[in-house]
C-alpha positions as CSV (number, residue, x, y, z in Angstrom):
1,M,75.9,7.8,91.8
2,K,73.7,9.5,89.4
3,K,71.1,9.7,92.0
4,D,73.5,11.4,94.4
5,K,74.4,14.0,91.7
6,M,70.8,14.6,91.0
7,D,70.1,15.1,94.7
8,T,73.0,17.6,94.9
9,K,71.8,19.5,91.8
10,T,68.3,19.5,93.1
11,S,69.6,20.9,96.4
12,V,71.5,23.6,94.6
13,I,68.5,24.6,92.6
14,I,66.3,24.7,95.6
15,L,68.9,26.6,97.5
16,S,69.2,29.2,94.7
17,V,65.5,29.6,94.5
18,F,65.4,30.0,98.3
19,I,68.2,32.6,98.2
20,T,66.4,34.5,95.5
21,V,63.2,34.6,97.5
22,V,65.1,35.6,100.6
23,F,66.9,38.4,98.7
24,V,63.7,39.8,97.4
25,F,62.0,39.4,100.7
26,F,64.9,41.1,102.6
27,S,65.3,43.9,100.0
28,I,62.7,45.8,102.1
29,P,64.8,46.5,105.2
30,S,62.3,48.8,106.9
31,F,60.1,45.8,107.7
32,I,62.8,43.3,108.7
33,Q,64.9,43.5,111.8
34,K,68.6,42.5,111.9
35,D,68.2,39.5,114.3
36,K,65.6,37.9,112.0
37,I,68.0,38.1,109.0
38,E,70.7,36.4,111.0
39,Q,68.4,33.6,112.0
40,L,67.4,32.9,108.4
41,V,71.1,32.9,107.4
42,R,71.9,30.3,110.1
43,R,69.0,28.1,109.0
44,L,70.3,28.3,105.4
45,E,73.7,27.2,106.5
46,S,72.2,24.3,108.5
47,Y,70.2,23.2,105.6
48,Q,73.3,22.9,103.4
49,A,75.3,21.1,106.1
50,Y,72.7,18.5,107.0
51,Q,72.3,16.7,103.6
52,P,71.9,12.9,104.2
53,D,74.5,10.5,102.6
54,S,72.2,7.5,102.3
55,P,69.3,6.1,104.2
56,G,70.6,5.8,107.8
57,G,74.0,7.2,106.8
58,N,76.3,9.5,108.8
59,T,75.9,13.2,108.9
60,V,78.3,16.1,109.2
61,K,77.8,18.8,111.8
62,P,77.3,22.3,110.5
63,N,80.6,24.0,109.6
64,Q,82.6,20.8,110.0
65,K,84.5,19.2,107.1
66,P,84.3,15.4,106.5
67,S,87.1,13.4,108.1
68,S,89.9,12.5,105.7
69,N,89.7,8.8,106.9
70,S,86.0,8.4,106.2
71,G,86.6,6.7,102.8
72,K,89.1,4.1,104.1
73,P,88.0,0.5,105.1
74,N,87.2,0.0,108.7
75,P,88.8,-3.2,110.0
76,N,86.0,-3.6,112.6
77,S,83.2,-3.5,110.0
78,G,83.7,-7.0,108.7
79,S,82.9,-6.1,105.1
80,S,85.3,-4.8,102.5
81,G,82.5,-3.7,100.1
82,S,81.2,-1.0,102.5
83,S,84.4,0.8,102.4
84,N,84.3,1.4,98.7
85,S,80.7,2.6,99.0
86,S,81.7,5.1,101.7
87,S,84.5,6.4,99.7
88,T,82.3,7.2,96.7
89,D,79.7,8.9,98.9
90,F,82.0,11.6,100.1
91,D,84.1,12.1,96.9
92,K,82.8,15.1,95.0
93,T,83.5,16.2,91.5
94,D,85.0,19.5,90.4
95,S,81.6,20.7,89.4
96,D,80.2,19.8,92.7
97,K,82.9,21.8,94.4
98,D,82.2,24.8,92.2
99,S,78.6,24.6,93.0
100,S,79.3,24.4,96.7
101,D,81.7,27.4,96.4
102,K,79.0,29.4,94.6
103,V,76.5,28.6,97.3
104,D,78.9,29.8,99.9
105,S,79.6,33.0,97.9
106,N,75.9,33.6,97.5
107,E,75.4,33.2,101.2
108,N,78.1,35.7,102.0
109,D,76.7,38.2,99.5
110,L,73.2,37.7,101.0
111,E,74.5,38.3,104.4
112,N,76.5,41.4,103.4
113,E,73.6,42.9,101.4
114,N,71.1,42.4,104.2
115,R,73.3,43.7,106.9
116,P,72.0,47.1,107.8
117,N,74.4,50.1,107.4
118,S,75.7,51.0,110.9
119,N,75.6,54.8,110.2
120,E,72.1,54.7,108.8
121,D,71.0,52.4,111.5
122,S,72.3,54.8,114.2
123,K,70.6,57.8,112.5
124,E,67.3,55.9,112.4
125,K,67.6,55.0,116.1
126,E,68.3,58.6,116.9
127,Q,65.3,59.7,115.0
128,E,63.0,56.9,116.4
129,D,64.2,57.2,120.0
130,P,62.6,60.2,121.7
131,K,65.0,59.9,124.6
132,N,67.9,61.0,122.4
133,E,65.9,64.1,121.4
134,E,65.3,64.9,125.1
135,E,68.9,64.4,125.9
136,K,69.9,66.8,123.1
137,T,67.4,69.4,124.3
138,E,68.5,69.2,127.9
139,T,72.2,69.4,127.0
140,P,73.3,72.9,128.4
141,A,74.8,75.4,126.0
142,P,78.5,76.3,126.4
143,P,78.9,78.9,129.1
144,T,78.6,82.6,128.0
145,E,81.0,85.3,129.3
146,T,79.5,87.3,132.1
147,K,80.0,91.0,132.0
148,G,79.8,93.6,134.8
149,F,79.0,97.3,134.5
150,T,79.5,99.8,137.3
151,A,77.4,102.9,138.0
152,T,79.0,105.7,140.1
153,F,76.8,108.3,141.7
154,I,78.2,111.7,142.6
155,E,76.6,113.9,145.3
156,N,77.2,117.1,143.3
157,G,76.1,119.4,146.1
158,A,73.5,117.0,147.6
159,A,73.9,114.0,149.8
160,L,73.8,110.2,149.3
161,G,73.9,107.2,151.6
162,E,77.3,105.4,151.6
163,E,75.7,102.3,150.1
164,D,74.2,104.3,147.3
165,K,77.4,105.7,145.8
166,I,78.3,102.7,143.7
167,Q,76.3,100.0,142.1
168,T,77.4,97.0,139.9
169,C,75.2,94.8,137.7
170,F,76.1,91.7,135.9
171,T,74.8,90.2,132.6
172,T,75.5,87.9,129.7
173,E,73.7,90.3,127.4
174,D,74.7,93.8,126.2
175,T,73.1,95.7,129.0
176,C,71.9,95.3,132.6
177,S,69.7,97.5,134.8
178,I,70.4,99.5,138.0
179,L,68.1,101.3,140.4
180,L,68.8,105.0,140.8
181,P,69.1,106.0,144.5
182,N,67.3,108.7,146.4
183,I,68.9,112.2,146.6
184,L,69.1,113.8,150.0
185,S,69.1,117.6,150.8
186,S,67.7,119.7,153.6
187,D,67.5,123.1,151.8
188,K,67.3,122.2,148.1
189,T,64.7,121.0,145.7
190,I,65.5,117.6,144.2
191,I,65.6,117.7,140.3
192,G,66.8,114.2,139.6
193,W,69.8,112.5,137.9
194,G,71.9,113.6,134.9
195,N,75.1,112.7,133.1
196,N,76.7,116.1,133.5
197,P,77.5,118.0,136.8
198,N,76.2,121.3,135.3
199,D,72.9,120.0,134.1
200,V,69.8,121.8,135.3
201,T,67.2,119.4,133.9
202,A,67.0,115.7,134.8
203,L,67.3,112.7,132.6
204,Y,66.1,110.3,135.2
205,R,64.1,110.3,138.4
206,P,65.3,108.9,141.7
207,G,64.0,105.4,142.1
208,E,63.9,104.8,138.4
209,R,65.4,101.7,136.9
210,V,67.7,102.3,133.9
211,S,69.8,100.1,131.6
212,I,73.5,100.6,131.2
213,G,75.9,99.0,128.7
214,K,79.1,100.4,130.0
215,D,80.5,102.0,133.2
216,E,78.6,105.2,133.7
217,T,78.7,108.2,136.1
218,F,75.5,109.9,137.3
219,Y,75.3,113.3,139.0
220,A,72.7,114.4,141.5
221,L,70.8,117.5,140.3
222,T,69.4,120.0,142.8
223,K,68.0,123.5,142.9
224,K,67.8,126.2,145.5
225,N,65.7,129.4,145.1
226,I,67.0,132.6,146.6
227,N,64.5,135.4,147.2
228,V,65.3,139.1,147.8
229,T,62.4,141.3,149.1
230,I,62.7,145.0,148.3
231,Y,60.6,147.5,150.3
232,G,60.0,150.8,148.5
233,N,60.6,152.9,151.7
234,G,59.0,155.8,150.0
235,A,60.6,155.2,146.6
236,F,57.8,153.0,145.3
237,R,54.5,151.9,146.8
238,D,54.4,148.1,146.1
239,T,56.9,145.8,147.6
240,K,59.1,144.1,144.9
241,Y,60.1,140.5,145.0
242,L,63.2,139.3,143.1
243,S,64.5,135.7,142.9
244,C,67.2,133.6,141.3
245,S,68.2,130.0,141.5
246,T,71.4,128.1,142.3
247,Y,72.0,124.6,140.9
248,N,74.0,121.7,142.2
249,T,77.4,122.9,143.7
250,S,76.8,126.5,142.8
251,S,76.2,128.6,146.0
252,S,75.2,132.0,144.5
253,C,73.2,133.5,141.7
254,S,72.7,137.1,140.5
255,I,69.8,139.6,140.6
256,T,69.6,143.1,139.2
257,L,68.2,145.8,141.5
258,P,65.4,148.0,140.1
259,D,65.7,151.6,139.1
260,L,64.5,154.2,141.6
261,E,63.5,156.7,138.9
262,D,63.5,160.0,140.7
263,D,66.6,161.8,139.4
264,F,66.2,164.7,141.8
265,Y,67.8,162.6,144.5
266,T,71.6,162.8,144.2
267,T,72.0,159.4,145.9
268,R,69.8,156.4,145.1
269,G,70.2,152.8,146.2
270,Y,69.4,150.1,148.7
271,A,70.3,149.4,152.3
272,Q,69.5,146.7,154.8
273,T,67.5,149.1,157.1
274,S,64.9,151.6,156.3
275,S,66.6,154.3,158.3
276,A,70.0,154.1,156.6
277,D,71.5,157.3,155.3
278,T,74.1,155.4,153.3
279,I,73.5,152.9,150.6
280,L,74.8,149.3,150.3
281,Y,73.9,148.8,146.7
282,R,73.2,151.2,143.8
283,E,70.1,151.2,141.7
284,N,70.3,149.0,138.6
285,E,73.3,147.2,140.2
286,T,73.6,143.4,139.5
287,I,74.6,141.6,142.7
288,L,75.4,138.0,143.7
289,V,73.3,136.5,146.4
290,D,73.7,133.3,148.3
291,H,70.7,133.5,150.7
292,S,67.3,135.2,151.0
293,F,67.1,138.6,152.6
294,S,65.4,142.0,152.4
295,L,66.5,145.4,151.2
296,Y,65.1,148.9,151.5
297,A,65.2,151.6,148.9
298,V,67.2,154.7,150.1
299,R,67.2,158.0,148.3
300,F,68.6,161.3,149.4
301,I,70.7,164.3,148.6
302,D,73.8,165.1,150.5
303,P,72.4,165.2,154.1
304,A,75.4,167.0,155.6
305,P,74.0,170.5,155.1
306,Y,70.7,169.4,156.7
307,Y,72.1,167.7,159.7
308,K,73.4,171.1,160.9
309,Y,69.8,171.7,161.9
310,S,69.1,168.4,163.4
311,Q,68.7,169.9,166.9
312,V,66.0,172.3,165.5
313,T,64.2,169.5,163.8
314,Q,64.1,167.4,166.9
315,E,62.6,170.3,168.9
316,M,59.9,170.6,166.3
317,F,59.2,166.8,166.5
318,Q,58.8,167.1,170.3
319,K,56.4,170.1,170.1
320,I,54.2,168.2,167.6
321,N,53.8,165.2,170.0
322,I,53.1,167.5,172.9
323,L,50.3,169.1,170.9
324,R,48.9,165.7,169.9
325,S,49.0,164.4,173.4
326,S,47.1,167.5,174.6
327,K,44.4,166.7,172.0
328,G,44.2,163.0,173.0
329,V,45.8,161.9,169.7
330,P,48.5,159.2,169.5
331,T,52.0,160.5,169.2
332,L,54.1,160.2,166.0
333,S,57.2,158.1,165.4
334,W,60.3,159.5,163.7
335,S,60.7,158.3,160.1
336,K,64.2,158.4,158.6
337,S,62.8,157.8,155.1
338,L,60.4,160.8,155.5
339,E,63.3,162.8,156.9
340,L,65.4,162.2,153.8
341,S,62.5,163.0,151.5
342,A,61.8,166.2,153.5
343,M,65.4,167.2,152.7
344,V,64.6,166.8,149.0
345,R,61.4,168.8,149.3
346,A,63.3,171.5,151.3
347,H,65.8,171.7,148.4
348,E,63.1,171.9,145.8
349,I,61.2,174.7,147.7
350,S,64.4,176.6,148.1
351,L,64.8,176.6,144.3
352,N,61.3,178.0,143.6
353,Y,59.3,178.8,146.7
354,D,56.4,180.1,144.7
355,F,56.1,177.1,142.4
356,E,52.5,175.9,142.0
357,M,50.2,173.9,139.8
358,N,46.5,174.5,139.6
359,G,46.8,176.9,142.5
360,D,48.5,174.2,144.7
361,H,51.9,174.9,146.0
362,H,52.4,171.3,147.0
363,Y,53.7,170.1,143.6
364,R,57.3,169.3,142.8
365,I,59.3,171.2,140.3
366,S,61.3,168.2,139.4
367,N,58.5,166.2,137.8
368,N,55.4,168.4,138.1
369,E,53.8,165.8,140.3
370,P,52.2,166.1,143.8
371,F,54.5,166.2,146.8
372,Y,53.8,162.6,147.8
373,S,55.6,161.4,144.7
374,V,58.8,162.2,146.7
375,N,57.9,159.3,149.0
376,T,55.0,156.9,148.8
377,L,54.8,157.0,152.6
378,A,53.9,160.7,152.6
379,R,50.3,161.6,153.3
380,G,50.6,165.2,154.4
381,E,53.1,168.1,154.0
382,N,53.8,171.4,155.9
383,F,56.5,173.8,154.6
384,Y,57.5,177.4,155.5
385,A,60.3,179.8,154.8
386,E,61.7,182.5,157.2
387,Y,64.4,185.0,156.6
388,Y,67.5,184.9,158.7
389,S,66.0,182.7,161.4
390,C,65.7,178.9,161.9
391,D,64.0,179.0,165.3
392,A,61.9,176.0,166.3
393,N,59.4,178.0,168.4
394,Y,58.9,180.5,165.6
395,F,58.1,177.7,163.0
396,H,55.9,175.8,165.4
397,E,53.8,178.8,166.3
398,G,53.4,179.6,162.6
399,F,52.0,176.1,161.9
400,V,49.7,176.1,164.8
401,N,48.2,179.4,163.7
402,S,47.6,178.1,160.1
403,P,44.5,175.9,160.0
404,G,45.8,173.7,157.2
405,H,49.1,173.2,158.9
406,Y,47.6,172.6,162.3
407,E,45.2,170.0,160.9
408,N,48.2,167.9,159.6
409,M,49.9,168.1,163.0
410,V,46.9,166.7,164.9
411,R,45.4,164.3,162.3
412,S,44.9,160.9,164.1
413,S,45.5,158.8,161.0
414,Y,49.1,159.9,160.7
415,Q,51.6,157.7,162.4
416,S,55.1,159.1,161.6
417,V,56.9,162.3,160.6
418,G,60.2,163.4,159.1
419,I,61.4,167.0,159.3
420,A,64.2,168.7,157.4
421,I,65.6,172.3,157.4
422,T,67.9,173.9,154.9
423,Y,69.4,177.4,154.8
424,V,69.9,178.9,151.4
425,E,70.7,182.6,150.6
426,D,69.7,184.1,154.0
427,S,66.5,182.1,154.2
428,C,65.6,179.1,156.3
429,Y,63.3,176.5,154.7
430,I,61.5,173.9,156.8
431,V,59.5,170.9,155.6
432,E,57.4,168.5,157.6
433,L,56.3,165.2,155.9
434,F,53.6,163.2,157.7
435,G,53.0,159.5,157.0
């Protein structure tokens, strides 16, 4: 009996030492896996359950309690002494039971302490398993709202293809880009695109890609140059060129016509033909133009008093060409501009027939300048005065018999002529201007 108790105590001591070693050993969980811990625990339980009763005695299976009849005599055994011995083998004292309970408690504590924490274990697996990282990386982000912005393109006096009038772009960001279309026009210069219909300078070029962050409207910007050519027609020598520009939907622009300077003319302005005896626009007038065209300067005094003698002036014109033909010189053409200037000169001469400068009578009393200042086309001048008579034959014969006057009538370099006659205070004044 003492021996059995000693064996039991020895087993308890050995078991305690073993548990302590196992506890220390398994206190480093990073080097021990869970399945190994469970195997060691099962071995420990087996070790406790398989303690021998006696040499060649019965054993109890692991986790199986001894049978309650094991201590009773077996009628088939033939020996009554063996039954008492069996009964004492399996009867335990209170101290033995306490020791056994402590072992069971220690085993449970060991198992609980060495069982890895499920949360920490899952975190370690997530850190150690690269597949989890890849799965996290590949997981798509929640869908972002897609926004759309519309660009509207206005022709604004130009032309666009139907497919170019509206563009829409989509984005998940704050802005998206559009491609500005080409602007079409047959008679205008393309400036570009702007944000205002009245812009005259472009913000963007056709074909440029721009970003928009809201619905926007773009206006085509175009320009058209309008040119007005002004011929002096005797008022000035050099041709003048005026221009202005229209933009976008505007169809006209303004120009200011130049001053004609000579105040002796009672009427000064511009006409669409060089032979006009009425004006279309006054000098210094600002006019609106919507296309390119030409104008001629026109200056004259009231022509009515002079037209009374138009028959006489035409006879003089014919006699000059007959004379030139007889001399083999090209005939002259009639110049309305020179005719109107000859009226001015006839008026000036009638005011002071004897006016001269430096011994030359062919100066003007209006500005003290040579006669050709009356008309830049003028190259030669004949004038004469006769009392009470305005006869063509008389005037013509007088010019032919005067060397200076005759030379003007037959000079080959002259190409045109204008003649005017005025009658003032019983005297007839005639002027011939050659150009």
